N, C-alpha and C positions, 0 to 999 in steps of 0.2 A: 367320614373322609373314606375314599375307596383306596383299595389295596395301592392302586396306581401311583395315587399322590403320595404313598409314605414309604417310600423305597431308599435304599442307599445305595451311591457309589463309594467303593472302597478304592482309593489308589494306593498301591502297595509299591514304592520303589527299593531297588534291590542294587547294592553295588558290593560284590566280593563277600556277600555274609549268607552262602548256602543254609547253611545250619540255623542261622536266626530266621530265614525265608520260610524254612519248614515248619519252625515253631509257630510263627506267624500265621501261617494259612492253616496251620490244626487249631488255631484258636477262632478262625473265621469258621471252620467247618462245625466248631461246638457250639455256635451261635442257637439259640432257643428264637430268636425272629430270623425268619429265612428270606425275607424281602430284600436282597441286596444282589449288586453286580460286583465282580472285582476286575480292576484292570492292573496287571503287574506290570512294571515298567523295570526292565533291567538295563541299569546305566553302563555298559561295557564291561561288564565284569569277565574275569579270567581266572576265575576260582572254580570252574565248573558248573555256575549256576545256568548259564547259557545253556549247556547241553541239557541239564536237568529239566529246566523250563521247557527245553522243545521235545523233551521226552514224555513228560507227565501229561495224564487228561486233567487240566486244571480246572474244568467245571466239576468234575468229579471230585479232584481233589479238596474242593470246598463247599460241594454240594449247593452251586448257584452257578448262574451264567458269569463266564470270565473269560477275558482275553489277555493277549501278553503284546507287548512294545519291546523293541528290542533297539539298542542305539550301539552305534558301533564303537564309541568312546564315552567315557565320563564327561557328560555335559553338565555336571554341576546338580545340587539338589534342585534349585528353582527352576532352571530348565526342564530337569527329568520329570518332576513332578507336574510343572505345568503340561507336559505331552499327555500325561495320564488325565489330568482335570479336564483337558479339552475334549474328551471322549466321554466325559461324566452326562449320564442322560436322565440321572434321578433328581427328586426333590433336594435331597439331603447328602452331602458329600463328607468323604472321612479321608484326607491324607495321610495316610497311615505309615509311621517309622516300620521299617524292617524287625527292628528290635524292641516293639511293642506288642504286646499280646494281650486282647480284649477279654474281658469274664465273659461267661457265658451269655448272660443277661444283658449285656452292653447295648447291644442295637435296640432290644425290647424296651430298656430303661431310656433310651435316647428319644425314642419315637414315642413314649408317653410323655418325655419332659418337654417336647416340641410340641404336642398337642395340647397340654397343660398350659403352656406359656407360648403363645401365638406369634407375640412380638417379640421375641428373642433369636438373634441373629447365630450366636455362636453358644456350644455347650463345652464347658470345661470339666472333665474327670477328675476322679482322686485316683492320684498314680502312687502305687506300691513299686517297689524296687524289685525286681528280677536278678536274683544272684545264684546261678545254678538252680533254680526253681523259684517260685513265689514265695515273698516275705511279708511281714507285719509292718514293715518299714514305708511309712508314708513319706514320697519325696515331691510331691507337687500338689497343690489345692488350686491352681491356677496361678498366672504369673501378674506380677506388676511390673509397671515400667519405673527405668530407674534415670536418674539425672542424667546418665551416661549415655541414654539411649539403648539399653541392654535391658533383659527380663531377669527378675528373681522371684523366688518363691518364698514368701513368708513362713518359715518353719514353725513359727510357734503360732500360726493361724490355728482356729477349731477345724479341724478337719470336718466334722461333722457339721458344720453350719452351711448351709447353703446361701447364695448371695450373689449380685453381681461383681465381677472381678474384671481386669483389662482384658485378660485374654487366656486361652485354655494352654494346658501343656503341649509344647510343641510336638510331641511326639504322637499324639493322637486327637489333634482338635475335630469337632464336629460342627459343620457348616448348613447353614440354609444356601443352596446353591445361588438363588437368585440374587443374594446378598453379598457372596463372594465376586460373583459377576459384575455387580453393580459398583463395586470396589477395585476392580481390574485398573491398571495403570495401561494407558495407550502411548508408548514411545513412537514417534514419528519413523514411519519405516520399518516398524517391527510388529509382531504379532501382539495381540492384547495378552496381558500377563498377568495372574493373580499372585504369583510370587515375582518380585523383580528380578529378572536372569541376570542384571548387573552383577547380582550378590553373589554368584554362584554358589555358594555355602555361607551359612553364619548370619544372622540378623533378619533372614526374608522374612522370617515371624514375626517379631519386632514392628518390621515396616507394615505387614498386612494389618496387624492387630491395630497400630498406630492409626492408620488410614480408614479402618472401617469403624473404629469409635468417632471418628471426627465426622464421618458420614452419618452418623447415629445408628450403627449397627452393634449391638452390644453384648457382652458374653455372660452368662450364667454359670456358675459352678455348682456342682451337685455331687455329694458323695454316694448318689444312688449308682452314679455310672464309675466303673472301677476298672482299671487297667495295670498294666504290669511293664516296666521299662527295664530292659538291661542297659542301665546308663552307661551312655557312649559305649555301647555294645560295638558300633562299627568305625569308632575311631581309638586309638591308642591315647590314652590321658585325658583329663577332663579340664584342666587348667589352661588358660590361655596363652603362659607364656612357653609349654610345653608342644605348641604347634608350630608348624614348618614356618620358612620364611613367606611362602607366597600367601598362607592364610594368615600371618601376623599382618601382611598389607591388607588383604581386605578386609578383616575385623577394624583397622582403623578408618579405611576409605568408608566402609559401609554406616558406619555410626554418622558419617558427614550425610550421605546420601537420605538416610531416613530424617535427619534432622531438616534439611534442605527442603525437601518434597513436601512434608508433612504439617511442619509446626505454622501455627497461627502465628502473626507478626510480632505479637508480644513475646510469647515463648521462644519466637525464633530469636528474637536479642537477647534474652535471658542465657540462654544455653550457646551462646557463640561462642564465649571464652573457652569454657571447657570441651566443645566440640572441636574446634580450629585447632587446640593444642593436644588432641587426644594422641595422635602420632607421637609428639615430644614426649608426653607423659609415658607412652607406652616404652619407648625409647629407653627412657630414663629409667624405668623399673626393670627393663631386660639387661641393663647394664650390671644388674646386682644379679639377677634369676638367670639370665642365658647371655653374657657378653656377646657371642659369636653372633647373635642374631639382633644385635641393638639397632642396627641401620634399616632392618627390614621394616617396620612401620613408618619411618620417612617417606619410603616410596611411594606411600599411600598420597602426598602431594600431588605427583604426576599423574596418578590416576583421576584424582578429584578435579584437576584442573582441563584435563581431557575430556571427562565426562560433565562437565559443567553446563554446555548448552542442553544435553538431554536431561539432565537434572531440574533446571529450570522449565524446559517445556512440560515436565510431567507435573510440576509443581503447579503451573498454569493450569493444567488440565484437573488437576484435583480440586483446584479451589473453586473453579467454574460450579463443580457439583455442591457444592456447600452452599446451600441457601437456608438462612433462618434457623440454624442449628447451636447448640451448646454442647460443644464436646467435653467429656469427661475422662478429663486426662490430668 
C-alpha cells in the first residue's frame, strides 16, 4: 500500500475548551505515525480559543498539515463536525472530541488494524478515564445499542478481547472514509450529512452507527488502540436529567428520528411503544429528579411532527440503499 493510500484526516471540534484543545493537539504531535492531516473546527467559542487558534502556527503545533474552520456561533456538534469532515481528503477519518487524547501509537495501530482487516469500516479503541492525567480505569470497550436507541458500554466486558461491536466510543471513532460517505443521509434541500444535523447534539453517533450496520459497515474493537477521555469534559454533569430544557427536548426527539429513519419494519413495530412514549417517561422521571424541567421532554412531540416529512424522506433514501443485507443489530 502506498503512503498516500494510508493517511488519516483528524477533525477536532472545539467549543469553549481551550485548555482541553491544547492537550488534544499535544497528543497528535506525539503520534509515532506521521501521515495525517488536522482540521480544527471552532464552533463559535468565546473563551479565547479563536484568538489562540488565529495566533498559533497550527501545522507546527501538531507537526502535520493543518487548517482551521471558524464558525461565528455554535452550530451544534453534528453540523460543526460535518463541516470538517467535508474537507477530509484521506482514506481514514477520525472525528475526535476535544476532550479525548490519543496514545502515542494510536494512529500506527489503527493503520495496522485496517491493513490486517480490510473488510472493517470502523475501529473502536479502548478508552481510559483522563482525570487530571491518564488513569488505568477503562470506561469504554466499544458501545452497544439499547432498546431505547441509546448506546451503552458493558463495563463487565473483557477489555483485552478483540471482536465485533455495534460501534466505537463516540469520543474518537475511526472510520473508512468511503464507508461513512456511503452512509451519509441526503435530506432534501440540504447538504449530505455524515452526522444528522437535525440532532444538534446527543444521539448523532447512535444514528450513524445504526445506519452503518444496516448498510453492512461493521465495527471492530481492539485493545491495541488506546485513548484517554476526560469524560464530559465539555459538559457540566453527565446524567441526562441534569441537562437543560432544550437538551432534554432534543434527547427525546432524537430517539424518535433514529428509530424511524433506520429500523427495519419488524423492529420498527417492536420498539414503537417505548419510542413513542419516551418523552412521557422522561417527564415522569423528571417529576422526581428535576420537577422544574418535567415538561421539557413533551415539547419533543412538536419537533417530531414538524420534522416528520424530512424523517420519512431520509428513511426512504436509506432503505433504497439496503439490498440483500442481514443487519447485525
